[in-house]
N, C-alpha and C positions, 0 to 999 in steps of 0.2 A: 554618575557624574565624573567627568574627566578631571584629573589633576592638572592645573594650569601653573605656569611660571610667570612671575612678573617682577617689576622693578619698583623701588620707592626712591624718589629723588626730591630734593628741595629746589629744583631749578626747572626752567621751561624745557619741554621736550619737543616742541613743534618741529624744529629742524632735524631731529633725530628719529622721528616717529617711524619712518620707513626702514631705517637702518636697524633699529632695535627689533622691529617685527621680523626682519630677515634673519635675525639671530635667535629667533624662537620665542620671543617674549609675547605673552598672551594678554597681559594687562599692565597698567602703570598706576601706581598710587601717587596722587598729587595732593597738594595742600590747599586748604582754604585758610587764608591768613590775612592779617591787616597789611602785610608787606607786599606791595604789588609784584615785585620780582619773584617772590616765592609762591604766590597764589596762582592757582589754575585760572586760565582765561578761557572764554568761549572759543576763541580762535584755536587755542591749543587743544581744547577738548574735541573740536571738529577735526583737527589734523590727526589726532590719535584715533578717532573713530574711523576716519577715511582710510587709515593704514591697517584697520582690522584689529585695533588694540582696545580692549575694554578699559574702563577707568574706575578707580576707587578714590574716595575722598577722605582726607584726614585733616582734622583740626589738631594742631600740635604747637604748643608754646615752648620755645627753647628754654632750657634750664628752669622749667617749672618744678619747684619742690613743694613740699607739703603745705607751706603757708599760702600757696597759690590757690589751693582747692577749697571752695566754699560754694554754698548754694547760689549766692549772688553772682559769683564768677561763672558758674555753670549756666545761669540764665543769660548772662552777657555773651558768653562764647556760643551758646546754643542759638541765640537770636542772630548773631553775626554769621554763623555757619549756615543757618537756614536761609538767610537773605541771599548769601552767595549762591547756594544750591538752587534756590527757587528763581531768583530774579536775574542772576548773572549767567549761570551755566544752564539753566532750565533742565536741571537734573531730573530724570524720570521718577515718578512716584513709586514707592516700594523699594528703591535702592537705599543705600546706607551712607551715613557720615560717621566715621570713626573719630573718637576723642581719645587723645593720648594721655596716659599716666606714665611719665618717663622716669620713674624710679620704682623701687620695689618696696611698697608699703607693708607694714605689719598688719595684723588682724584689726587692731584698734583703729589704725589710720584708715583702713578700708571701710570699716563700719561707720567711721566718723566723717572726716572731711571729704574723702573720695566719694562716698555714697551721697553726701549732700551735694557735691558738685554735679553728679549725674542726675540727681533729682532736679537740679536747676536746668540742666540741658533738656530733660524731658518736659519740664514745664514750658520752656521756650518752644519746643517742637509742637507740643499739644496746643499752643496758643493759635496755631494756624487754623483757619476755618475749614469746614468740610470740603469746600469747593477748591481749596488750594492743595498743592502737592504735599503728600505725606511721606516722610522718610523714616527709615529705621535708625535708631541710635546704636552705634557700635562702640566697643571699648578696645583700646590697644594698651596692653600692659602685661604684667606678670600673670602666671597661672592662677594664683589665689585671687588677684584682682579681677581677672576675666570671669572666673567661676562665680565670685560673689555678685558682680553686677548682673550676670545672667540669672542667677538664682533669685535675686531681688526684683527681677523684671525691669531693671533700669537700663538694660541693653538687650538686644535681640540677636546680635552677631558679635563675635569676639575675634581679636587678632593677637596671637601670642607673641610677646616680645622675645627677642633673641637672648637678652641678658639674664633670663630667669633660669637658674640652675635646677629648679624643681619642676620644670615644664613637663617632664616625662609623665607625670601623673594626670595631666589635663589633656583630654582628648576632645573637648567640646568646641574647639576653635573652628572658625571659618577660614582664617588666614593664619599663616605662621611665618614669622621673620626668620630669614636664613642669613648666613654669612655674606658679607659684601663681595662685589666683583668689579672688574674693570671690563667694559665693553668697547670694542672698536666700532667707530661710527664713520661718518663721511670724511674724506680727505685725510685719512690716517689719524684723525683725532681719537682720543680715548676718554671715556667718561666713567667716573666712579659711581656705582649705584648700590643701593641695598637690594638684596634679593628676597623675594617673597613667594610662597606657594599657597595654594588654596587647599581646602579639604575636599576630598572626593565625596564626602557624605552630606555636606550642607552648603547652601548658597552663601555667598560672601557679600551680596549687595552691590556688586559691580554694575556698571552701566555704560551705555553709549548715548550720544546726543544726535539730534537731527541736524 
């Protein structure tokens, strides 16, 4: 499997799709969110696909600390993300939606609230009938968090966050966050993006739309 390079952004990429492809970007990570301006739209997904860019989906709540994570919240976020993937984007079955843990939890926090949150996400995803699209649950976070969710069977793909100083011991990731960059786009504009690479050893659940 080839190592691919992608971007992670919290804003629409429709008008930049061709430009970022010309700069060697293979995929773009976009959000599912309640905020319309932040969330991936079907028109944007089609523009990225037409430009030859694969898509990754991330549910990420800004400034979500430990108190945010619970089974009930996981159920709510999982249901909302599934609805966006299935009904809005028509994301293909077998691809992934990643859920972010945007802090570095300790072992007790991982085994407690964070695990319960992912139990809720899985409950929401498994509520879909067999005739509906089925998605993988992904985790975005520290090495310890990624490893634990994978070991518990609460995630099938993982995305290693940049902020984790202990990341060198974890090699089971499908995606890895890199340092940010500034890309030149149309009309001399520049956009700030997060950079991401995939693993050559395992699929990351990326997708294209029709």
